[in-house]
Each structure stands twice: as structure tokens, then as C-alpha cells.
C-alpha atoms as one frame of an Amber mdcrd trajectory, in Angstrom:
protein
 -59.037 -14.261 -26.743 -56.193 -11.848 -25.826 -56.240 -10.211 -22.524 -56.203
  -6.374 -22.435 -53.823  -4.233 -20.700 -54.738  -3.047 -16.966 -54.822   0.646
 -16.674 -52.873   2.234 -13.678 -53.357   5.923 -12.580 -50.073   7.203 -10.908
 -49.332  10.704  -9.431 -45.627  10.531  -9.246 -43.878  13.198  -7.210 -40.101
  13.333  -7.761 -37.718  15.109  -5.416 -34.270  14.542  -6.782 -31.765  16.364
  -4.501 -28.905  14.995  -6.651 -30.111  16.693  -9.911 -32.207  19.418  -8.289
 -35.295  18.192 -10.019 -38.621  18.543  -8.166 -41.802  17.811 -10.103 -45.118
  15.955 -10.140 -46.092  13.760 -13.065 -49.316  12.434 -13.751 -48.871   9.139
 -15.606 -51.434   6.470 -17.073 -49.788   3.254 -17.305 -50.977   0.514 -19.419
 -49.728  -2.663 -17.871 -49.404  -5.397 -20.443 -50.931  -8.728 -19.330 -47.494
 -10.411 -19.168 -45.940  -7.557 -16.999 -45.488  -8.165 -13.307 -46.090  -5.742
 -10.505 -42.348  -5.852  -9.889 -41.520  -4.759 -13.415 -44.232  -2.013 -13.519
 -43.097  -0.550 -10.330 -39.460  -0.640 -11.485 -40.462   1.081 -14.563 -41.945
   3.904 -12.435 -38.724   4.181 -10.462 -36.795   4.308 -13.669 -38.938   7.154
 -14.889 -38.345   8.865 -11.571 -34.616   8.434 -11.738 -34.464   9.951 -15.235
 -37.354  12.378 -14.769 -37.558  15.258 -17.277 -40.256  17.387 -18.714 -39.874
  15.450 -22.028 -39.677  11.993 -20.705 -42.330   9.597 -21.666 -43.510   6.091
 -21.008 -43.884   4.170 -24.296 -46.091   1.209 -25.377 -43.207  -0.952 -23.812
 -43.873  -4.677 -23.827 -46.366  -4.430 -26.641 -43.656  -3.226 -29.085 -40.268
  -4.642 -29.975 -38.698  -1.610 -31.499 -39.454   0.889 -28.638 -37.794   1.192
 -25.060 -39.954   1.330 -21.904 -39.234   5.077 -21.553 -37.779   7.577 -23.937
 -37.002  11.271 -24.078 -36.894  12.938 -27.350 -35.424  16.192 -28.404 -37.641
  19.059 -29.700 -36.517  17.895 -33.276 -37.522  14.350 -32.686 -34.126  12.673
 -32.104 -33.996  10.129 -29.292 -31.859  11.625 -26.412 -32.581   9.001 -23.711
 -33.633   5.293 -24.217 -34.523   3.382 -21.059 -35.138  -0.400 -21.005 -35.990
  -2.785 -18.231 -35.168  -6.487 -18.209 -32.453  -8.514 -19.882 -32.159  -7.592
 -23.569 -29.875  -9.540 -25.953 -26.612  -7.977 -26.894 -28.012  -7.435 -30.313
 -30.943  -5.230 -28.808 -28.327  -3.357 -26.560 -26.299  -2.571 -29.728 -29.250
  -1.359 -31.622 -30.427   0.710 -28.874 -27.053   2.371 -28.371 -26.922   3.275
 -32.137 -30.461   4.894 -32.023 -30.100   7.170 -28.914 -27.576   9.544 -27.420
 -27.931   7.948 -23.951 -29.109   4.480 -23.252 -29.906   3.142 -19.607 -30.697
  -0.529 -18.871 -32.271  -1.602 -15.606 -31.903  -5.424 -15.265 -33.501  -7.155
 -12.438 -34.221 -10.712 -11.333 -31.383 -11.376  -8.875 -28.964 -14.084  -9.865
 -30.542 -14.307 -13.368 -29.754 -10.708 -14.016 -26.132 -11.125 -12.818 -25.513
 -14.052 -15.079 -27.055 -12.175 -18.012 -24.674  -9.255 -17.327 -21.526 -11.544
 -16.984 -22.480 -12.844 -20.345 -23.211  -9.634 -22.130 -20.768  -7.065 -20.536
 -17.982  -7.797 -22.611 -19.804  -6.878 -25.875 -20.957  -3.552 -24.310 -17.600
  -2.118 -23.340 -17.403  -0.074 -26.581 -20.663   1.775 -25.998 -19.863   5.116
 -24.100 -23.419   6.111 -24.136 -24.625   3.039 -22.136 -25.451   2.851 -18.386
 -26.480  -0.415 -16.640 -27.948   0.056 -13.175 -29.049  -2.943 -11.044 -31.149
  -3.486  -8.164 -31.227  -6.253  -5.642 -34.075  -8.812  -5.898 -35.007  -8.126
  -2.361 -35.582  -4.454  -3.017 -37.698  -5.018  -6.259 -39.701  -7.569  -4.612
 -40.537  -5.124  -1.803 -41.281  -2.594  -4.428 -43.838  -4.807  -6.120 -45.830
  -5.098  -2.967 -46.533  -1.232  -3.110 -48.494  -1.568  -6.448 -52.137  -0.178
  -6.421 -54.347   0.551  -9.468 -54.464   4.363  -8.268 -51.353   5.427  -6.677
 -49.660   8.651  -5.293 -46.054   7.887  -5.261 -43.367   9.930  -3.565 -39.802
   9.239  -4.773 -36.964  10.934  -2.978 -33.395  10.651  -4.402 -30.390  11.717
  -2.397 -26.741  10.732  -2.571 -27.653   7.975  -4.903 -30.250   6.338  -2.590
 -33.981   6.099  -3.578 -36.836   6.137  -1.194 -40.148   5.121  -2.723 -43.461
   5.583  -0.649 -46.922   4.798  -1.606 -49.504   5.403   1.001 -48.032   4.044
   4.314 -45.717   1.712   2.554 -41.988   2.609   2.002 -39.146   0.889   0.145
 -35.418   1.989   0.105 -33.529   1.116  -3.066 -29.744   1.340  -3.646 -29.019
   1.524  -7.447 -25.959  -0.526  -8.300 -23.931   0.762 -11.188 -22.820  -2.245
 -13.217 -21.699   0.016 -16.146 -21.380   3.746 -16.088 -21.615   5.953 -19.355
 -18.208   7.556 -20.217
């Protein structure tokens, strides 16, 4: 019998001094049985880094043709496509053709670095693609903050990210592996 998704209730307060974005989002996150705390928390951070009034979590791992997070225009076009993990170059190519801006957040330490070394040559032509990595130590620490009900404060300033949940706090330094043109 298939396991059901675990529901997480998140109140996410974003203070992004770099983009002058200050807002609180109430999110209900369905965590797929195969999704780790590390990936789920990184999904929340990715949401905060790209926060916008039209940004939405999608069905994520339960569908192959959707990103983890997207932002659609008022007329239904995909403006922003956000994916976590290590997608194939085919998936990256398809994503870049579907959305105006594609942001990949690979994670997993050395495995992610090997993936990027393998795929980066085939992504050079995509001006709408950004690839932002995080250290394995940072995402591991982030995973320890996960709770079923969370009030998360994310502060972003000068490219640095501070995430706090309750009395726990993690500092993240996003590493730009590929910037959009």
C-alpha cells in the first residue's frame, strides 16, 4: 500500500533586503514519502529566495512535468520555474523552453558537484537558467530545523541567508554556479 504525503503547516516570513520584499506566506506543504527533511527545507528556502505574490508550491515529486515551485503570469505563462535536485540535461532543456526564468537548486555535496561538472557544458546556451548550490553542511543543518508546524523567518541580505525556526538558526551562503544572462 502506498504511503500518503505528510502535511506540514508553515508560516514563512521573508525579509529580503536585497530585493526589498517583506511578506509573510502561509504554506501547506505536502511532503512526499520519498522527500527528505533536507529537500523539503531547501524547497522552503528556494521559495523565500524567489518570493513573490504569485509564486506557488506545486505537487513537486508526485509529478514529472512540474517544477517544485512556479510563478505564472496573469495570462497563465510560466514566468519562473524552480527545481531542486539533480535533473538530467534533457529535463533542464525542457524546463528552459517552458519558462522565462529557470532556477535550479542542486544539493548533495560532492554528488551535486559531479552532476554539475557533467551537465554544465550543455547548459551554456540557456540565458534564462540560473544554478545556485549550497554546501552539504548547510543543507544538513537546515534539515534539523524541520517541524510539522513551523514559523520560519528568512532574512536575506547581501546574498547571505539566515533561516530561523524557533530557537534554531542556520546561515546559508548560496553559491552561483551559473548566473542568468
